N, C-alpha and C positions, 0 to 999 in steps of 0.2 A: 538523072543520076548525077551525083556530084563528081566534079572533075578533080582528080588528085594531081596536084602539081609535082613535077619531078624535081628532086633536089640536086643542084649542081654545085659541087664543092669548089669548082674552079672559078666561079663568077657569082656575083650577087643575084638574088632572084630578079627575074624580069617582070614579075607581076605580084600583086598582093595576094596573100593566101586567102582561101575561101573561109567564110564564116560557117562553122559547123552548127548544125541544128542540135539543140539540147532539150531533153524532156523536162517539162515543168515540175518543180519540186516544191514542197511546203517549207516556207521560211518560219522558224521558231523564234519568237521574241520572249525571252525568259523574264522580262521585267515584271509582267503581271503576276506570274507565278511566284516570283520572289517577293513581291509586295504582299501577297496573301500569306505567304509563308512567314514573312516578318510579323504580320498581325497576329498570327497564331503563336509565334514565338513570344510575343509580348504577353499574351494571356498565360502561356505556360510558365513564363519567367516569374509571374506573380504567385504561382503555386509552388508546391514543394518538389515538383518533378524536375529531375536533372536531364537535360537534353544532350545528346552528343554534339560535339563541336563539328561544324562543317569545315571543309578544307578552305584554305585561304584563297584558292583559285576557283572557288565555286562561282559558276556562271560565266566563266571565261571560255568563250567559244561555244559553238553549238553542241558539240559532243559532250563536252564537260558539263554543260548546263543540263542536258537530258539525263546524264548519269547522276548528277547531284539531286535532281528532282526525284528520281527513282529511289535513291537511297533515303531521302527525307521522308518519302511516303511510307517506306517500310519501317523506318524508325518511329514515325507518328503512331503507328499501331501499338507499339510498345508503350508510348506515352499514354494513350487512351486506356490501356489495360492497367497501367499504374494508377491512373485517376480513379478508375472503378474500384480498385482495391482500397484506396484511401477513403473513398466515400462510404464503402461498406463498413470499414473500421470505425469511422466517425458515427455512423448510424448505430452500430452495435454499442459503442461507448455511451451514446445518449440513452439507449434503451436500458443499459445497466444502471446508469445514474438515476433514471426515472424510477426504476424498481427500488433502488436504495432509498430515495426520497420518500417513496410510498411506505417503506418499512419504518422510517423514522417518524413519519406522521402517525402511523398506526400506534407506535409506542408512546408518542406524545399524547394522543387521545386517551390511551390507557392510563397514563400517569394523572391526567386531569380527572378521570373517573375515580382513581384511588384516593385523590385528594378531596373529592366531593361526595358523590353518591355512595361510593364503596369505601369511604374512610373508616367506617366502623365494621367492615366485613373483610378484614385482612385474611381470614381463613379461606376466602373464596378467590383471592387474587390469582393464584396459580391456575385454577380451573378457568377463570375468566380470560386469562391471557392465552391459554392454549386454544380456547374457542375462537378468540379473535384472530390468532395466527392462522388457524386452518381455514377460517372463512375468508381471510384476505388472500391467501394463496390460491384458493379455488376460484375467486372472482377476478383476481388480477390478470390471469393469463387467458381468460375467455375473450375470444374475438381479437386477439393480438397476433400479428405476424412477427415472430421473433426468430432471428437467425440462430442456427445451432450453437455457434460460438457464444452469442449473447446469452442464450438459454443456459449454457453450461456455466458461464460466469455468474448469472443470477442465482442459479441453484446453489452454487458454492457459497455465494454471499448470504443467501437465505439460511442455509444450514448453520453458518457461523453466527448470524444474527439470532436465530432461534435458540441456539445453545446459550449465548451470552444473556439474552433477555430472560429466558426461563430461570437461569441461575440467579440473576439479579432480582427477579420478582420473588423467588423463594427466600432470598436473603432479606429483602425488605419486609416480607410477610412475617418472617421470624423476628426481625427487629421490632416490628409493630406489636406483635404478641408480647414480647418482652417488655416493651414500653407500657402497654396496658396493664400487664401484671404488676409492674413496679408502681404504676400510678395507683392501682387499687390498694396495694399494700401501704403506700404512703398515705393515702386517704384514711385508711383504717387506723394507721398510727396517729394521724392528726386528731381524729375523733377521740381516740383513747386519751391523748394528752389534754384535749379540751374538757374531757369528763373527769380529769384528775386520776386516771387509772394508769399509774406508772408501771405496774407489773405487766399489764396487757401490752403497753407500748414496747416494753423490753422484749416480750415474747415474740412480737411481730418482727423486730429487727434480728433477733437471734436465730429464728427459724429460717429466715431468708438470707442470712449472711453467706456470702460466697456465690449466691445465685442472682438475687435481685439487688443486693447491696454489697458494696465493697467493704473491707474491714474499716477503712477510715470513715466511711459513711455511717457504719453502725456505731462507732465511737461518738461521732458528732451528734447523731440523732438521740442516743441515750443521754448524753449530757444536756442537750437542748430540752428533752422531755422532762428531765429532773428539774431544770431551772424554771420552765414554764409552769409546771404543776406547783412548784414552790410559790411562785408569784401569784398564781391563781388562789391558792389556799390562803396566803397572807392577805390578799385583797378581800376575800370573803370575811376573814376575821376582822379586818379593818372596818368593814361595813357593820358587822355585829357590834363592834366597839362603839361606833358612832350612834347606832340605834339605842344601845344601852345608855349612853350618856344623855341622849335626847329624852329618854324616859326616866332619867334619874337613877338608873340601876348601876351603881358604882361597882358592885361585885361582878356583874355580867361584863362590864367593860374591862375590868382587870383580868378576868378569866380569858377573854378574847386575846388580850395582850400576851398572857402567859402561853397560849397555845400557838403563837406565831413561831415560824421557823426562821429565827434571826439570831444574831450573836448575843451573848449574855449582856454585854454593855448596852447594846441597842434596846434590849428588852427592859433593862433597868431604867434607862432614860425615858422610854415611852410610858412606863408605869408611873414615874414621877409626873410626866406631862398630863396623863389621864387624871391623876389625883388632883392636880391644879385646875384642870379644865372642869372637873366635876364641881369643885368648890366655886369656880367662877360662874358656871351655869346655874348653880343653886342660888347664888346671889342674885342673878338676873331674874330667875324664876320667882324668887321671893318678892321682888319689886312688881313683877307682872301680876302677882296674886293680890295686890292692893287694889280694891275695886274702885275707890274714889280717885278719879284722875288727878284732882288737885292734891290729894295726899300722896299720890304717886310722884308727882313733881317735887313736892317737899322732900320726900325720901331720897330722890335722885340728887338733890342739892345738899344732902346731909353728908357728914363725914363717914357714916356707916357704909355708904356705897361709893366712896370716892375712888375705889380701885376699878370701877367699871370703866372700860376704855371709851374714849370720846365718840367713836363711830356708833358703838352700842348705846351710849348715853343719849346721843342725838336722836337715834331711832326711837328709843323709849319715850323721850320727851315729846317728839313729834306725834307719836301715837296718842299720848295723854292729851295734848292740846287739841288734836283732831276730835277726840271723844268729847272734850269740853265744848268745842264749837258745835258738834252735832247735837249735844244736849241743849245748848243755848238756842239753836234753831227750833227744836221741838218746843222749848219753853216759850219762845216768842210767839210761835203759832198758837199755843194754848192761851196765852194772854190776849192775843188778838180776838179769839173767840169770846173770852170773858168780857173784853171791852165792848164788843158788839152787843152782847147780851145786856150789860149793865148801862150802856149808853155813855161810857166814859171810864177813866182809870180811877177806881175807888181807892181810898186810903187802905182798905183791907188788903187789896192786891199789892199795893206798894210795899207793905210791911212784911210780906211773905219772904221766906229765905230764898225761894227760887228767883224772885225779882231782884233781891239784893245781890245774888250771885252773878247776875248778868253783867256784861261789860257796860261801861257808861254809855257807849254809843248805842247799844241796844235799848237801854233805859230811855235815852233821849228820843229814839225812833218811836218807841211805844207811846211816849208822851205826846209827840207830834200827831201820831195816828189817833190818839184819843181826842184831840182837839179838832183836827181837820179831816180825819178819815184818810182813805186812800186818795192821794192827790191825782194819781193816774196821768201825770204829765207826759205828754207824748215825747218831748225831747229827752226827758229823763229815761223814759222807757226805751227809746232807741239806743241811748248810750249804755244802759244796763244790758240790753240784748246783745249789743256788739261785744261788751266785756264778757258775757257768758259764752258767746261763740268763740272768743279767743282764749278762754280759760285753759291754763296748762297745769295739770295736777303736779307735775314734777317741780314746778316753781312755787308750789304752795304746800310745802311739806306739813305744815301744821293746820291747814284748812282755814286760815283766817280770811282769805279772799273768798273762798267758797261760802263761808258763813255770812259774810257781808252781802254777797250777791243774793243768796237765798232769803236773807232777812229783808233786803230791799224789795225783792219780788213779793214777799208776803205782806209788807206793810205799806208799800207805796203804790201798788197797782191793783186793778180789779182782777178777778179770778182768771179771765182769759189771757190778759197780758202777763200775769204772774206765771201762768202755765207755759207761755212761750219762753220765758226766761229759764224756768226750771228744766224744760225739755232741752234747751240749748246747752245747759250745764251738763245734763246727763250725756248728751252726745259728745261734748268736749272731753268728759272723763273717760269715755270708751274709745276715743280716737287713738289710733296707733300710728306712730311715725309723724314726721313734720308735715306741715301743710304744703300743698303744691304751689308752684310759683303763681299760677293763675288765681288760686284761692286767696293768696296775699294781695294780688292786684285787686281782686273783687272787694276785699275788706277795705282797702284804701279808697276805692271808688265809692263804696257805700258810705264811708265816712264823709267824703266830699259831698255826696247827695244830702246827707243830713245837714251839713252847713248851708247848703242852698235852701233846704226846707226851713232852717232856723232864720235865714235871711228873708223869708217870705216869698221866695221865688216860685213856690207852688201855690201861692195864695197868701195875701197879707192878713194876719190875724191880730195885729197889735193896734190898739187904739189909745189915744191920749185920755187921761183921767178927766180932763176938762170937757171932752166930747161926749161923755157918757150921760145919758138922760135917765134919771132915777124916777121910778113911778111906784108909789106905795101900793101894796097889795090890798085887795078887798077883804073885808072882814078879818083883818089881822094876818092875812097871808104874807108870805115873804115878798119883798119888793121885786120889781122887774127892772131890767136895765135895757136901754136902747141906745142906738147911735143914729144920727141923721143919715139917710140914704135915699137919694132921688128915686131909686127903683124899689124902695121899701113900701110897706103898707101904710095906710092912713091911721093915725092914732085915734083911739076911741076916747076922746075927752070932750068936755063941754067947751064950746067956743062962743065968741061973740059975733059969729057970722063971718069971721075972717079965716083965711086959709091956714091950715096947720101943716107943718113940714112932714114929709114922709120919713119913715124910720124903719129900722129892722131891729129885731130883738137879739140880744147877745146873752151869753152865759159866762159868768165869772167863776173861776176856781175859788174854792173856799178861802184860800190864803189871800187871793186878790180881793175878794169881796170884803173880808175883814179889814184889809188895808184901806180899801176905798171908803168903807163906812166910817172908819176911825180918823180919816183925814178931813179937815175942814174944806168946805167947798172952794174957797178962794185959793187953796193950795193944791187942788187936784190937777191943775194944769200941767205940772211937771211929771205926773205919774204916767207910767206905761202899763196898760192893762191888756191881758190876752183874752181875746174872745174865743171861748172854748168851742163854739159851734164852727166858726171859720177855721180854727186850728184843726179841728177834726176833719173838715172837708179838705184842707190842704194836705193833711196826713194821708188821706185816702189816695190822693193823686200821687203823692210821693211813694206810697207803698206799692201802687200799681207799677211805677217805673222800676222800683227795687225788685219786685217779684219777677218782672219780665227779664231783667238782667240776670238774676240768679237762675231762672229757667233756661235761658240761652247758654249760660256757662255750663250748667249740668248736662245740657244736650250736646255739648261740644261745638256749638256755633261760635263761642268766644274762647279763644285759646291764648291770647296774649294781650298786652296792654294797649296796643294800637287798635285792635278790634274792640276791646272794652270801651275805649274812648269814642270810637266811631258810633257804636251802637248806643252808648249812653248819651252822646251828644244829640243823636237823632230823637231818642225818646224824651230827653230832657228839654230839647228845644220845643217840641210840640206841647209839652205840659206847661212850660213857662209862657208860651204864647197864649195858651188857653187861659192860664191864670191871669195874664196881663189883660186879656179882654174882659175878664170878670172884675178886675180890681182897678186897673189904671188904663190910661190911654197911651198908645204907642207913639213915640216921637224920636227925635235925634238929640235929646238933651244929655244930661250927665248920666253916666252908666251906673247901674246898681252894683253893689259888691259882687265880684265874680271870682273865678278860680281858673287855674291853668287847664282844668278839665272842660271849661265852658265851650259853648258852640261858637266857633269863629264866625264873624259876620252877622251874628244875631242882633236884632234891633235893640237899642238901649231903651231903658224904661224910666219914666219919670211921671210924677203926678202933675197933670196940667194945671196951670194957674186958674183957668176958668172953673175947673172942678173945685179947687180950693175955695174960690170965691163963693160958689154955690153953697158949699158946706158952711162957710162963715155966715152967709145970709140966712140960711136955714136955722142955724143955732141961735142967731139973734132973735128971729121971729119966735122961736120956741121959748126963749127966755122971757120975752115980752108977754107971751101968752100965759106962761106960768105966773108971772107977776100979777097980771090982770085977774087970774083965777084965785 
């Protein structure tokens, strides 16, 4: 038991006081609770909830700390309740907005339908919209948990939305019906105007005035109908006048003028113009009725027709000259037949009026044909064919160029080559529009090819007159002509047991033959004669290259000048090498005549000196043999 000391007021205590025993109690540290509370306060501070202010002495002392914690906990319940209310309000707001968006999408889809599938069914718009509204309302709320407050807001919004959209749809439907009715009336009015029915057009506007058409619209449409119908009728009468003038019906033309709805002064002026036009056209018609084109030309150059305007005069002149040229072509062809039958141009043919009427160039051509026949020269044929392919009728108003080309084809070439030229002329006359760029490139390149052919690059066909060996024909036959050729055949002549030179037969054009025969032998050395056999062989090689280039161009394989040059160089190079192997030996001597289109790096060509020596030796032996015989 504890000893309780006695207190003596008279003297200080004699001993220390006892230490009393105390029951153990729980010590409260408010720092952890305050830290948690501060974290919660930070979260709440970021929201819209307003917390009560804590006292300034919160946490001071054990008793105060416990009381503050108790008060905070009780107030935190109010905070949580406030948060729940705000969350419910937010969810309800979102639900209402979602419903409003659904309504807007529903009406948007309906407007798309009215603009597309339902565009021509405006009478069904109201029914269609009511169906879509009921279907949407029934489907939207299925399976959705909606608070009463949100449901009430949605119902109120839907009722307002339904009223507004039903009214709007009805107005739009009525507007569309009005628009369609006005469109139909306007179309009927336009058809009446186009048909010239003024009364019908006016009836349409008057019956629909105040409903479909405003007063100002009615006035405008009536005036427009009157003007359009007037212009239409005047145009019809103008066509009738022109037709009457074309057929020489002056009375019909004047009647059409009188029927026009124009001012009196305009009508008087047009009557005078029609009278003058009729007289002018009668003057032109009288010239056209002259059958002989030469007489027609004389008339056009006379004072009687000097009032014909220059454009019309030129047209009439060109037509007359073209007729003359066409007649000359037919005359030349008939004379060719007569020359072939008679074996020459007889005096009787020369004295005919048809022959005398021909141009001098045609007479000369017939004379040459009667002597030499169709020369059928390949170079001349190529030039004529190229001219025919490039022929442009617009630049040959009188047909002079056409006549010359057709005459050349008739008298200068055989039937096959003549047909090539006439076919090219026909194609040129039917061509519409200018040539394409690649076609012009092709024309230039084929012209270059012909120059190479003329130069002998496809095979040499020229021989000197002194190199030609003439051999009389047996039993009065025409003589034969040869040139020395180491690869040729042995001549069939009598010999004295000595070798005779090899040779090959050549053919001379009639003009060359006559020139050769009329030239003394000692003067033939300067002559250049074309061997028609070798020339024809060179032409076939040239033609093969030409045809291949044309084929590739038409097939689209050649589209520009560079491709033309590359393809041509390849084809031309092979042909020239083949021709060189047949005619000359290849070396690095002086180059033959060339062109910018030539193949770069191709070997130059020259006749070797050994070959020339062999030719000279062969000719000497042949001359000696002829002297001995």
